[in-house]
FIGU-818005 format. One record per residue (C-alpha): x, y, z. Coordinates in steps of 0.02 Angstrom, whole numbers, plus 32768, in hexadecimal, padded with zeros to 4 digits. Example, Ala and Ser with C-alpha at 12.3 -4.5 7.8 and 13.67 -1.06 7.14 Angstrom:
82677F1F8186/82AC7FCB8165/
END
This chain:
800080008000/804F80A57FCA/801781388031/803281EE8017/805781F680D1/811381DB80E2/814F814C8151/819881C281D3/8104823B81D7/80BA825B8285/800C8226824A/804D817D8211/80A8816A82B8/800881958315/7FA4811382B4/802C809082CD/803480AF8388/7F7780AF83A0/7F5D80138336/7FE87FB3838F/7FA97FE7843B/7EF37FBC8417/7F137F1883BD/7F967ED78435/7F467F0C84DA/7E8B7F1484B9/7E6C7E9D8428/7EF57E208451/7F3D7E1783A1/7FFA7E2983A9/80247E1D82F1/80977EA782AF/806A7E8081F9/7FB17E9A821E/7FCA7F378285/80407F808202/7FBE7F5D817B/7F337FAF81E0/7F98804A820C/7FCB80568154/7F14804A8122/7EEA80DC8195/7F798143814C/7F448116809A/7E8F814780B9/7EBB81F18102/7EA382308051/7DF18225800F/7E2F82017F5F/7E8481657FA3/7DE281297FF0/7D8A813F7F49/7E1C81137ED8/7DC380997E62/7D8880E17DBE/7D2580A57D29/7D7280967C7C/7D3581487C56/7D82818E7CF6/7CE7819E7D65/7D0781807E1E/7CB780E27E62/7C6081077F06/7BF5806B7F1A/7C397FC07F42/7BBB7F717ECD/7C157FC87E3C/7CC67F9A7E70/7CD17EE97E2D/7C6F7F0B7D8F/7CAE7FB77D5B/7D5B7FD77DA5/7DDF7FF17D21/7E937FD37D58/7EE67FE77CB0/7F0D7F797C1A/7FA77F2A7C6C/7F467EDA7CFC/7F137E257CDD/7E6C7DE37D1D/7EB37D887DB5/7F167E207DEE/7E7E7E8F7DCF/7E107E1D7E3B/7E967E1A7EC3/7EAA7ED87EC6/7DF07EFD7EC1/7DC77E807F4A/7E537EC57FB6/7E0F7F737F99/7D5F7F3B7FC9/7DA57EED8067/7E057F8C8091/7D727FFD8069/7CF47F9C80D1/7D6F7F858160/7D9280408164/7CDB80768162/7C9A7FF281DC/7D2D800A8253/7D4E80C5824D/7CAA81148216/7C1C80988233/7BA381268252/7BB181528199/7B5F80AA8176/7AD380CB81F2/7A8C816681A1/79F481108155/7968809F8194/79BD80068146/7A63802D819A/7A707F8B81FF/7A607F28815E/7AE47F97810C/7B5D7F80819D/7B427EC38199/7B597EC380DC/7BFE7F2280EB/7C3B7EA5816D/7C0C7E1480FD/7C577E638061/7CF87E9480B8/7D157DE680FF/7CEA7D978057/7D597E0F7FF3/7DF27DF3805F/7DD27D378053/7DCE7D3E7F95/7E697DAD7F91/7EC07D308003/7E977CA27F8A/7ED97D047EF5/7F787D407F4A/80127CDB7F75/80A17CE97FF0/80FD7D657F7F/80697DD97F65/80667E7A7FC8/800D7E66803D/80267DA98042/7F977D2F8036/7FA87CFF80ED/7F887DB38125/7EF17DC680B3/7EA97D2380F7/7ECA7D6181A8/7E6D7E018181/7DD97D988146/7DDF7D2881DF/7DF57DB8825A/7D877E3681FF/7D117E5B8291/7DA37E68830B/7DF87EE28294/7D587F488286/7D4B7F508344/7E037F7B8353/7DF8800A82D6/7D62804D8334/7DCC804F83D2/7E5A80A38372/7DE1812C833F/7DAE814383F5/7E67814F8420/7E8A81D983A4/7DF0823783DF/7E3182308492/7ED982738456/7E7F82FD83F8/7E19832D8492/7EAE832E8507/7F148390848A/7E94841D848F/7E858428854C/
END
């Protein structure tokens, strides 16, 4: 995952510290590869154009998950297997981010519980597919993508706690 947030940027350090603290002490997952991936995801999605980075062949931004698999265009050099891997990883990242960091954005309508459940299902499924299509040399490796599928709900909960942590820091910083 290439982020516009440099590796040594204070925001990236904040995300890394919060993710490690939450996942190791509160969630009980002590896996540096997973925590590095999740803190990288937060740094990547700081920019809105990274959240909505998929585009159609004519350049329109894809904002709905239902369009991602059918309409995303990744260029002529991307074979079908790689395309499926990248799109499913993106769907996993997208759903993990929204359900973990901003679940209230999924609760804005009367059918919100169904939407939240659908995002959980789609995220778990997408990481599972990406894990099947990846191998040990893929970045991230297949084992990490499968772990994200298996631990999806724990990751959602952990990212929610990370958000609470940065809100606490924000509040104490203004006192």
